[in-house]
C-alpha positions in Angstrom: 15.6 8.0 5.3 14.6 5.7 2.4 16.0 2.3 1.6 17.8 1.8 -1.6 15.1 -0.6 -2.9 12.4 2.0 -2.4 14.5 4.7 -4.1 15.0 2.4 -7.1 11.3 1.8 -7.5 10.6 5.6 -7.1 13.2 6.4 -9.8 11.5 3.9 -12.2 8.1 5.6 -11.6 9.6 9.1 -12.0 11.2 8.1 -15.2 7.9 6.7 -16.5 6.1 10.0 -15.6 8.8 12.0 -17.5 8.7 9.6 -20.5 4.9 9.8 -20.8 4.9 13.6 -20.4 7.6 14.1 -23.1 5.7 12.0 -25.6 2.3 13.6 -24.7 0.8 10.2 -23.7 -1.9 9.5 -21.2 -1.0 9.7 -17.5 0.0 6.5 -15.7 -3.2 6.0 -13.6 -5.4 7.3 -16.4 -5.8 4.2 -18.4 -4.2 0.8 -19.1 -4.4 1.3 -22.9 -1.3 2.0 -25.0 -0.5 3.2 -28.4 2.9 1.6 -29.1 5.1 -1.2 -27.7 7.5 1.2 -26.1 4.6 2.8 -24.1 3.5 -0.7 -23.1 6.9 -1.6 -21.7 7.1 1.7 -19.7 3.6 1.1 -18.3 4.3 -2.5 -17.3 7.6 -1.6 -15.7 5.9 1.2 -13.8 3.0 -0.9 -12.6 5.3 -3.6 -11.4 7.5 -1.0 -9.6 4.4 0.6 -8.1 3.1 -2.7 -6.7 6.5 -3.6 -5.2 6.9 -0.1 -3.7 3.4 -0.3 -2.1 4.2 -3.8 -0.7 7.5 -2.5 0.7 5.8 0.4 2.3 3.2 -1.8 4.0 5.7 -4.4 5.3 7.3 -3.6 8.7 10.8 -2.2 8.6 13.6 -4.6 9.3 15.7 -3.9 12.4 19.4 -3.7 12.0 21.0 -7.0 12.9 23.5 -6.2 15.6 25.4 -9.2 16.9 25.0 -9.5 20.6 28.1 -9.3 22.8 28.8 -12.5 24.4 28.8 -12.4 28.2 32.1 -13.3 29.8 32.3 -15.1 33.1 33.9 -13.2 35.8 36.6 -15.3 37.3 36.6 -13.2 40.5 32.9 -13.7 41.3 31.9 -15.4 44.5 30.6 -18.8 44.0 28.0 -20.6 46.2 30.4 -23.0 47.6 29.4 -24.6 50.9 31.8 -23.8 53.7 33.4 -26.6 55.6 31.7 -27.5 58.9 34.7 -26.4 61.0 34.3 -22.8 59.7 30.6 -22.6 60.6 
């Protein structure tokens, strides 16, 4: 199961791949050069998303924060109360 953050980064990258393919431009990892400002924007967004996605994949997964149940004291438990001397 993927987190929402990773899915968003992956959708940005997929959109960039489609955009570059539709306009017959160089592939993403092929070069950092661009022909127009729109291509530059797409490449910058994609590079940023790729870096953040790689960082998210390398970081350890966060555990779900479950509040711990508070222990109740049992009123019926036996206490270590010293017995009176006359009962010993």
